[in-house]
N, C-alpha and C positions, 0 to 999 in steps of 0.2 A: 613507410607508406606516405605517398604525397598528400598534400592538403586536399587536392582535387578528389582523391579516392575517399578521403574521410567525408567530404561534403556530399559526394554522390551517395555514399552509404547512409548518411544522416537523412537525406531526402526520402530514401526508401523507408527508413525507420519512422519518420514523421507520418508518412502515409499509413503505415501499419498502426501507429498510435491513434490516428483519427478513426480508423476502421474499428479498432478495439473499443474505443470510447462510444462510438455511435451504436455499436451492436453489443453493448454491455448486457450480461445475462438478465439484469433487472428490466431492461428495455425490450429484450428480444421477444418477438412474436412469430408465429408460424408464417404469417403473411409477409414478414420481412425477409424470409429465406431467399426469395428471388433477388432482392436488393443486395443481400449479403453475398450471394454467389457472384453477382456482377462485380462487386467491389473486390472480392478475392481474385477474380479473373483479371481485373485491371492491375492488381498488385503483381500477379504472376507475369503479366505482359511487361510491366515496368522492370521487373527483375531480368527478364529476357532481353529487353532493350538495353538495359544497363550493362549486360555481360560484356559487350564489345568495348564500351567506354571504360569499364573497370579494368579489363585486360590491357587496354592501351595505356591507361594511367600507370598500371603496374610495370609494363614493359619499358616505359619511358623514365621510370624512376632511376636515379643515379645510385641508389642504395643497392648494393649487391644482394644483401639479405632480402630486400624487398622483392627482388626478381625471383626469389625462390619460393614465394608464397604459393604459387599454383593458382588454379582457377578459383576466384573468390567466391563464386556461387555454385560450386560443384558439390552436390551432396555426397558423391562417392568418396572424395578424398578429405572431406571435412575442412577444406581450406589449405591443403598442401602441407609441405614439410619445411617450413621456413625456420625451423630450429627456434632460436631465441627471438626471432623477428616479432615485434609488437603488432604487426599487421595480421598475424595468423589468427588471433581470436576474432577479429572482424570478419575475416574470410570464412572461418568455421561457422560463425553465427549466421552469415548470409547463406551458407550452405544448408544449415538446418531450416532456415526460413523457406528457401527455395523448395526443399523436399516437402514441407508442410503444405504449401500452396499448389504444388505440382499435381498431387494426386486427388482423386475424387473425394469430396467432403460428404461423408454419409450423414453428417448432422444437418445437411442442407438439401438433401436430394430425396426424391420419391416419397414413399410412405413415411420416411423417418424425418421429413422436414419439420413436422410439428413436435418432435421429441426434443424438448428443451434440454434434457440432461445430456444429450449428445452434443448439442451446441456448447454447453457449459464446458465439457471436456475439451472440445476443440479450441474454444476461446482461451482456455488456460494454456494449452500448448503454444498457441500464437503469442500469448502474453509472456511465456517463458523465453520464446525466441526473441521477442522485443527487448526484454530486460537483459538478455545475454549480449545482444548487439549494442544496446545502450551502454552497458558496462565496458564493453570492449572499446567503444569510441571515446570513452573518458580519457583513455591514454593519449588521445590525440586532441585533447582540450575541446571536445565536442560534448556539450551538455544537453541532454534530451529530457523532456518532461516525464515525471514519474507516472506510474500506472497502478491504480488500486481498484481492480474490478470487484464487482459485487460477489460476496462470499457469504451465503446464509449461515453456513456452519460456523464460520468465524464470528459472525454477528451474535449468534446464539451463545457461543463461548464467551464473547465479550460481556454480554449481559449477565450470564451466570457467574463469571468471575467477580463482577462488581457486586452482585448480591451476596456472594459468599464472603467477599472481603468486608462488606458492611456488617454481616452477622458476626464475623470474627472480631472486628473492632469493637462492636458494641457489647458483646457477651463473653468473649473468651480471652482477648489479649489485654495484658496490662499496658500501662503507658510505655514502659521500657520495651515490651515485646512488640508493640506497634511499629517501632523502628527496627528492632533487632531481627525479627522474622523476615520482613521484606529485604532488609540489608543482606541477609544470608542468601536469599533467592537472587538478588541482584549480583552478588559476587559470583554465584554459580553461573548465571547467565553470561556475565562478562567473560568468565573463563571459557565457556563454550564459544563465545564470539572469537576469542583469540585462537582457540583450537581450530575452528573451521576456516579461519583466514590462513592458517599455516598448513592445513591439510584439506585438499579438495575431496578426498574420500570421506572425511568427517563431515564436511559441508553437505555432500550428497546424501549421506546417511541421515543427518538431522533434518534436511529438507524432505526426505522420504518419510521420516517418522511423523512430521508435522504437516504433511502435504495437504491434509484436509482443511487446515486453517491458515496456512502460510500464503502470503502474497508472493508472486514470482520475483518481485524486486528484492525480497528479503534473502534471496540466494546470494546477493552481492552487496547488501547493506546490513547495518545493525538491525536485528529483529525488534519489532515493536514491543514484544514481551519484555525484552531487556530494558528498554526505556521505561516501560510501565512499572516494572519492579523497582527501578531506580527512583522514579517519582514517588512510589509508595514509601520507600525508605525515608525520603526527604519530608514527606507529609508527617510521618511518625516522629521525626526529629524536631520539626519546627512549628507544627500546627496542633491545636487542641483536637480532641476526639470528634467533636461535632463538625468541625470544618473538614477533617479527613473523610468522615462518612459522607458528607455532602459532596465533596470532590469526586469520590468514587462513583456515586450514582449519577452525577452529572455526566461523566464520561461514559459510563456503562450504558445509559439509555439515550443520551443525546447523540453520540457519534453514530450508532447504527441507524437511528431515525434519520439523521441528515444524509447518510449514505443511501438508504433505501429511497427516500422521497426525492433527493437530488438527482439520482440516476434514473429513476423511473418517470418522474414528472417535471424535473427541473428544466426550465427554459430560459430564465433570465440569468445570464452569466454575470458573476460578480468579479472574482479574482481567484487566481491559483486553481482554476478548474472547478471552483465551487459555484453554486447557484443560490439565488435568493430563496427559492422554495426550500432547499436543503438547509440553509442557515437558519431560517425561521423555524423549521421543524426541530432543529437542534435546540434552539432557545426555548421553545414551548415545552417540548417533551422533557428536557433537562430541568426546567423550572418546576414542572409538576412532580417529577420524580424526587427532586431535591427537597421540595416542600414536604412531601409525604415522609421521607426519611428523617428530615430534621424535626418535624412536628411529632412523629411517632416516638422517637427516642429522646428528644430534648424539648418537647413542647412545654413541660412544666417549668423549664428554665427560661425559655425565650418567648413563649406564647405564640399564637397562630399568626398574628400580623407580622411580628418580627421575623418569624421563620419564613413567611411568604416573601417578605422583602429581601431577606438574605439569599434565599434560593433563587429569586428572580434576577438579582444583581449578579450572583455567581454564574447563572446560566447564560446571561447576556455576555458577560466577560469571556466565558468559556467559548461561546459561539464565535465571538470576534477573534479570539485566539486561534481557533480552528480554521477560521477563514483566512487569516493572514500568516499562519504558521507554515513557512515554506522550507526553511533550512533546518528546523528542529522538529523531531517527530512529535505529532500531536498527543500521543500517549504519554509523553513526558511533560509537555508544556501545558496541556489543558487542565489536568488535575491540580497542578501548582497554581495556575491562574485562578481557577475556581475557588480553591482554598484561600488564596490571598484575598480575593474579592469578598468572600463570605466572612472572613476574619475582620476585615476593615468595616464591613457593613454592620456586623453584630457589635463591634466596639463603638461605632459612632451612633447607631440608631437607638 
């Protein structure tokens, strides 16, 4: 595939990314249906306008395999039969996207326009199409921004897993088990990561099993749960119980708070798609949750003031880590940053 074909496809992908961020489920309201329909129609027109340019770029390619790709945005053939041609995934992804925007969107029409659940389902389909196209373009050195749409079920599981981990650490796991148990989970998850990289069928099956809580991007990247289990193993190995507990609740409560507030009310952009409102929400909610956990289980050891300072510092460091964490999953980096900040504060204060 020529560089021109990759650039043309990336422009379409970026337009889709802007649409998905603007109409994230947390922001969507019935009155926005008209605007969403207009944006989808514009994307459909862009795909139609690009068909000729994409075909011309393909036909002019000197690569014989490239000429066998077929119609890049034809839903019927899924991108043609280019064999081992690396352009085929891009063509297939554009084909799926064209099919999605071509047909009437029941989530945005008539009496169903106010049905948010329909929009959430359609938004997820568009997100999957975007992530598939983004992944395909990586083979042509095109890097597109990630997409992490609001998922309330995932947020609920996020909080529940943090609370469950806190209870296990404080009441059931020995110091050895605090590292051994998450280490066993991490090994299992990394095995599944290798398996689904080698088998598309396994990947589809696992994404189907966890479709309620999985982000579309995780079909093509290491799952956040794998990074989370890895960070828990490291917490158990290198940090005391109090710091591990604090790190768990900082992530469990701070991350969903930042996600919800940032996407629903965030206006002041900071960095990496984050907003000032979301980052402040992370810090405040994480500090409160961290203080409650630290004081409830370790108040006799540290006292209220020391626990409050440690929780506040850990929450601030975690919020900044989440803000600037771009190449490393925040489910890995945030707990370790929070635990390190808490350990240093408790040692010095």
